[in-house]
One Martini backbone bead per residue (centre of mass of N, CA, C, O) as a GRO file, in nm:
protein
  104
    1UNK     BB    1  -0.148   1.808  -0.400
    2UNK     BB    2  -0.048   2.035  -0.205
    3UNK     BB    3  -0.127   2.262  -0.415
    4UNK     BB    4  -0.461   2.216  -0.367
    5UNK     BB    5  -0.449   2.046  -0.088
    6UNK     BB    6  -0.483   1.908   0.208
    7UNK     BB    7  -0.250   1.632   0.330
    8UNK     BB    8  -0.286   1.538   0.642
    9UNK     BB    9  -0.480   1.267   0.577
   10UNK     BB   10  -0.255   1.084   0.483
   11UNK     BB   11  -0.162   0.738   0.545
   12UNK     BB   12  -0.128   0.632   0.238
   13UNK     BB   13  -0.044   0.588  -0.089
   14UNK     BB   14  -0.321   0.449  -0.175
   15UNK     BB   15  -0.483   0.740  -0.129
   16UNK     BB   16  -0.399   0.945  -0.355
   17UNK     BB   17  -0.584   0.920  -0.607
   18UNK     BB   18  -0.847   1.041  -0.501
   19UNK     BB   19  -0.711   1.324  -0.440
   20UNK     BB   20  -0.606   1.386  -0.718
   21UNK     BB   21  -0.875   1.388  -0.861
   22UNK     BB   22  -1.000   1.615  -0.691
   23UNK     BB   23  -0.779   1.841  -0.722
   24UNK     BB   24  -0.760   1.797  -1.070
   25UNK     BB   25  -1.008   1.676  -1.222
   26UNK     BB   26  -0.996   1.359  -1.226
   27UNK     BB   27  -1.010   0.979  -1.345
   28UNK     BB   28  -0.827   0.787  -1.209
   29UNK     BB   29  -0.777   0.421  -1.146
   30UNK     BB   30  -0.453   0.436  -1.151
   31UNK     BB   31  -0.135   0.511  -1.070
   32UNK     BB   32   0.001   0.429  -1.338
   33UNK     BB   33  -0.162   0.627  -1.509
   34UNK     BB   34  -0.075   0.889  -1.368
   35UNK     BB   35   0.247   0.823  -1.419
   36UNK     BB   36   0.225   0.887  -1.689
   37UNK     BB   37   0.377   1.125  -1.852
   38UNK     BB   38   0.132   1.274  -1.983
   39UNK     BB   39  -0.042   1.288  -1.726
   40UNK     BB   40   0.156   1.425  -1.536
   41UNK     BB   41   0.202   1.679  -1.711
   42UNK     BB   42  -0.092   1.772  -1.710
   43UNK     BB   43  -0.112   1.813  -1.407
   44UNK     BB   44   0.123   2.014  -1.379
   45UNK     BB   45  -0.023   2.230  -1.568
   46UNK     BB   46  -0.234   2.297  -1.315
   47UNK     BB   47   0.001   2.458  -1.180
   48UNK     BB   48   0.041   2.741  -1.005
   49UNK     BB   49   0.194   2.984  -0.833
   50UNK     BB   50  -0.021   2.991  -0.611
   51UNK     BB   51  -0.001   2.689  -0.554
   52UNK     BB   52   0.293   2.691  -0.458
   53UNK     BB   53   0.250   2.884  -0.221
   54UNK     BB   54   0.043   2.702  -0.079
   55UNK     BB   55   0.235   2.458  -0.045
   56UNK     BB   56   0.430   2.596   0.143
   57UNK     BB   57   0.228   2.648   0.369
   58UNK     BB   58   0.147   2.351   0.409
   59UNK     BB   59   0.428   2.237   0.470
   60UNK     BB   60   0.479   2.403   0.724
   61UNK     BB   61   0.238   2.289   0.879
   62UNK     BB   62   0.320   1.993   0.876
   63UNK     BB   63   0.594   2.028   1.016
   64UNK     BB   64   0.479   2.151   1.276
   65UNK     BB   65   0.296   1.914   1.355
   66UNK     BB   66   0.517   1.704   1.372
   67UNK     BB   67   0.673   1.842   1.596
   68UNK     BB   68   0.437   1.864   1.804
   69UNK     BB   69   0.404   1.531   1.786
   70UNK     BB   70   0.710   1.409   1.806
   71UNK     BB   71   0.844   1.363   1.552
   72UNK     BB   72   1.103   1.226   1.365
   73UNK     BB   73   1.374   1.384   1.227
   74UNK     BB   74   1.528   1.322   0.927
   75UNK     BB   75   1.846   1.251   0.748
   76UNK     BB   76   1.941   1.261   0.385
   77UNK     BB   77   2.157   1.410   0.196
   78UNK     BB   78   2.031   1.700   0.321
   79UNK     BB   79   1.749   1.575   0.380
   80UNK     BB   80   1.449   1.640   0.537
   81UNK     BB   81   1.230   1.406   0.726
   82UNK     BB   82   0.922   1.229   0.752
   83UNK     BB   83   0.776   0.906   0.788
   84UNK     BB   84   0.496   0.922   0.928
   85UNK     BB   85   0.457   1.208   0.765
   86UNK     BB   86   0.520   1.266   0.465
   87UNK     BB   87   0.800   1.490   0.469
   88UNK     BB   88   0.961   1.771   0.331
   89UNK     BB   89   1.210   2.044   0.262
   90UNK     BB   90   1.158   2.157  -0.030
   91UNK     BB   91   1.006   2.424   0.032
   92UNK     BB   92   1.259   2.586   0.108
   93UNK     BB   93   1.388   2.601  -0.174
   94UNK     BB   94   1.147   2.720  -0.326
   95UNK     BB   95   1.126   2.976  -0.157
   96UNK     BB   96   1.407   3.089  -0.221
   97UNK     BB   97   1.367   3.111  -0.522
   98UNK     BB   98   1.120   3.303  -0.518
   99UNK     BB   99   1.265   3.527  -0.363
  100UNK     BB  100   1.503   3.570  -0.564
  101UNK     BB  101   1.274   3.640  -0.797
  102UNK     BB  102   1.035   3.815  -0.657
  103UNK     BB  103   0.765   3.611  -0.584
  104UNK     BB  104   0.778   3.666  -0.238
   0.00000   0.00000   0.00000
């Protein structure tokens, strides 16, 4: 979802589906339906390279806001994340890959 819209407003996993539907033009009624392999792959197919670049910008913004708000950054097996506003540092790896490929 972060590829298509700002996700800073999500308070709980139960709220994802409504925003997934809006971001990707879908009409899922249950998370389990969205998570079915064929549905998930179809949604992934709607993500462009520009969407990935936008997601990196959004992720950086979320991480910055988390830091500014004094949230505690945790680390597990080399991955850093916030539990209060679920955020990961995966965007850093994706950005490095895109830069190495000359796409950023």
